[in-house]
FILUM-900245 format. One record per residue (C-alpha): residue in three letters; x, y, z. Coordinates in steps of 0.1 Angstrom, whole numbers, plus 5000, padded with zeros to 4 digits. Layout:
REC   code   east   north     up
REC    ALA      X       Y      Z
...
This chain:
REC   code   east   north     up
REC    MET   8945    5384   1891
REC    GLY   8963    5414   1905
REC    LYS   8985    5395   1929
REC    GLU   9014    5413   1946
REC    PRO   9049    5402   1937
REC    THR   9062    5374   1960
REC    THR   9093    5375   1981
REC    ASP   9104    5341   1970
REC    PRO   9137    5345   1951
REC    ALA   9130    5317   1927
REC    ALA   9096    5332   1918
REC    ALA   9112    5366   1914
REC    ALA   9139    5351   1891
REC    ARG   9112    5334   1869
REC    TYR   9092    5366   1867
REC    ALA   9123    5386   1857
REC    ARG   9132    5361   1831
REC    TYR   9098    5352   1816
REC    GLY   9075    5380   1827
REC    LYS   9038    5374   1829
REC    LEU   9017    5349   1809
REC    PRO   8999    5362   1779
REC    GLU   8961    5367   1781
REC    ARG   8939    5338   1774
REC    ILE   8924    5335   1739
REC    ARG   8887    5326   1738
REC    PHE   8877    5295   1718
REC    GLU   8854    5316   1696
REC    ASP   8885    5337   1686
REC    MET   8904    5305   1676
REC    THR   8879    5291   1652
REC    GLU   8865    5304   1620
REC    GLU   8836    5292   1600
REC    ALA   8836    5295   1562
REC    GLU   8814    5282   1535
REC    ALA   8827    5253   1515
REC    ASP   8839    5262   1480
REC    ARG   8819    5241   1455
REC    SER   8831    5257   1423
REC    GLY   8849    5227   1410
REC    GLY   8886    5220   1413
REC    VAL   8901    5195   1437
REC    THR   8878    5180   1462
REC    ALA   8886    5164   1495
REC    SER   8862    5135   1490
REC    TYR   8872    5098   1494
REC    ASN   8876    5079   1462
REC    PRO   8880    5041   1469
REC    GLU   8889    5033   1432
REC    GLY   8918    5058   1433
REC    THR   8933    5048   1466
REC    TRP   8956    5022   1451
REC    ASN   8975    5051   1435
REC    TYR   8987    5061   1469
REC    TYR   8991    5027   1486
REC    SER   9027    5020   1496
REC    CYS   9039    4987   1509
REC    LEU   9076    4978   1512
REC    ALA   9070    4941   1505
REC    LEU   9052    4949   1473
REC    ASP   9079    4975   1463
REC    LEU   9106    4948   1468
REC    GLY   9086    4923   1449
REC    LEU   9082    4899   1478
């Protein structure tokens, strides 16, 4: 991508203000795989019996 600078004044102004774009990041560099921690503590599993604790409804809150 070694293009020569253009003579377009708008393009030259953009380049002077912003410079060049950063290099692309590969997808493999953006992700990380890690083993799940199963040593107790808080789990992210779904608990249908406990969902009513977090249920919020304005009509129920107002007693309607």
